[in-house]
Every structure is written in C-alpha cells, then in structure tokens.
C-alpha positions as CSV (number, residue, x, y, z in Angstrom):
1,M,82.7,29.8,21.9
2,A,83.0,29.5,25.7
3,L,81.0,27.4,28.0
4,V,80.5,29.0,31.4
5,R,79.6,27.3,34.5
6,I,79.8,27.5,38.3
7,D,81.7,24.9,40.2
8,G,81.5,25.3,43.9
9,D,83.0,28.7,44.7
10,D,84.6,29.1,41.1
11,L,83.5,30.4,37.8
12,V,84.8,28.1,35.2
13,V,85.2,29.1,31.5
14,V,85.9,26.2,29.0
15,I,87.0,27.3,25.6
16,E,85.6,25.1,22.9
17,G,86.8,23.7,19.6
18,L,89.3,25.8,17.3
19,H,88.8,28.6,19.8
20,K,91.4,26.8,21.9
21,V,94.0,27.3,19.3
22,W,93.0,30.8,18.4
23,A,92.8,32.1,22.1
24,L,95.9,29.8,23.1
25,K,94.0,28.8,26.3
26,S,91.6,25.9,27.0
27,S,89.9,27.0,30.2
28,L,90.0,29.6,33.0
29,T,89.0,29.3,36.6
30,I,88.1,32.3,38.5
31,P,87.1,32.4,42.3
32,L,83.4,33.9,42.6
33,A,84.8,36.2,45.2
34,N,86.9,38.0,42.4
35,V,84.0,38.2,39.9
36,R,82.3,41.6,40.1
37,G,79.5,41.0,37.6
38,A,78.5,40.0,34.0
39,T,76.6,41.9,31.2
40,V,75.5,41.2,27.7
41,D,77.4,43.5,25.5
42,P,77.4,43.0,21.8
43,G,78.8,46.5,21.1
44,M,82.0,45.5,23.0
45,I,83.5,44.3,19.8
46,A,83.9,47.9,18.6
47,E,86.0,48.9,21.6
48,P,89.9,49.2,21.3
49,K,91.5,45.8,21.9
50,G,95.1,46.9,22.6
51,I,98.1,44.8,22.0
52,R,97.6,41.0,21.2
53,A,99.9,38.8,23.1
54,P,99.3,36.0,22.6
55,G,96.3,35.5,20.5
56,T,94.5,35.8,17.2
57,R,92.8,38.9,15.6
58,V,91.2,38.9,12.2
59,P,88.9,42.0,12.1
60,G,85.3,41.1,11.4
61,L,86.1,37.4,11.8
62,I,87.7,36.6,15.4
63,T,89.2,38.2,18.3
64,A,90.6,35.4,20.8
65,G,93.3,35.5,23.3
66,T,95.0,37.9,25.8
67,F,95.0,41.7,24.7
68,H,96.8,44.4,26.8
69,L,95.2,47.9,26.9
70,H,96.1,50.8,29.4
71,G,97.9,48.5,31.7
72,E,95.1,45.9,31.9
73,K,94.9,42.4,30.5
74,V,91.6,41.3,28.9
75,F,90.9,37.9,27.7
76,W,88.8,37.7,24.5
77,D,87.0,34.8,22.7
78,V,84.5,36.3,20.4
79,R,83.4,35.3,16.7
80,D,79.8,36.6,16.9
81,P,79.5,39.9,18.5
82,A,75.8,39.3,19.1
83,K,76.5,36.6,21.7
84,T,79.1,38.5,23.6
85,V,79.1,38.5,27.5
86,V,81.7,40.6,29.5
87,V,82.7,39.3,32.9
88,E,84.2,42.0,35.1
89,L,87.0,40.9,37.5
90,A,88.9,42.1,40.5
91,D,92.3,41.0,41.8
92,E,92.7,38.7,38.9
93,E,95.2,38.2,36.1
94,Y,92.7,39.5,33.7
95,A,90.5,42.8,34.4
96,R,87.6,41.2,32.2
97,L,86.7,38.4,30.2
98,V,84.9,39.1,26.9
99,L,83.2,35.8,25.7
100,Q,81.0,34.6,23.0
101,V,78.4,32.2,24.6
102,D,75.5,30.4,23.2
103,D,72.8,31.9,25.4
104,P,74.1,35.5,26.6
105,R,71.2,36.1,28.9
106,A,71.1,32.9,30.7
107,T,75.0,33.1,31.1
108,V,74.6,36.6,32.8
109,A,71.7,35.2,34.9
110,L,74.0,32.2,36.0
111,V,76.8,34.4,36.9
112,E,74.6,37.0,38.8
113,N,72.8,34.2,40.7
114,A,76.1,32.8,41.9
115,L,77.1,36.2,43.1
116,T,74.0,36.6,45.3
C-alpha cells in the first residue's frame, strides 16, 4: 500500500511494508507541476500491464513495480483493486502511478486540491 502526501510543491508517494520489496522502490517524489490529475479506478487492475522490469506480479494477488507498455513506463503498487487510484503524470519517468491507498476518494481529493 502507498501513502500519498503533498510536501510543498511535490507529490510524495511512500511505499509501505513488504510492498517496498515487491515494487523494488520505497518512495517517489513528483513535482506537482507534472501531475495532471488523479482518479479512483478499481477497474484498472484488468488493464494490460506490459513487461515487468523490475517488479512483482502474481495475478489475483499483487502487481507492484515498473511495467513497460506501448513505450510508456507505469508504476504499480496494487494488491486490493477496490482501493486503486491512478495518478496521471506528464514529463516524468512514469506516465502514470497506479496505487493502492487506504482511502481512494480522500487521496484523489488531496491531489486535486493541490493542483488548484
């Protein structure tokens, strides 16, 4: 699971617990200027993932790490699809972040409020 917070002009994502091992990453910092928006999207888990490199994928259990699809890199950290938030990015290493968070609606509100 990921914790999402705003720190000044940055969106900070902290990967918690064993998810750090599965995703091979402990945190991400993205300038808010490069965040296009966020949505609650539990159906995202059904989308193609692409090539995993590096990361972990056990269908129906966990998708975590960096995945390459159609020339884009997407960061995933999802175990419970019902709690999925997708953060769209521009001019970043990743095209989007697909994250499991504790409260998806509150996370989307946090991101959207920081962008206004």
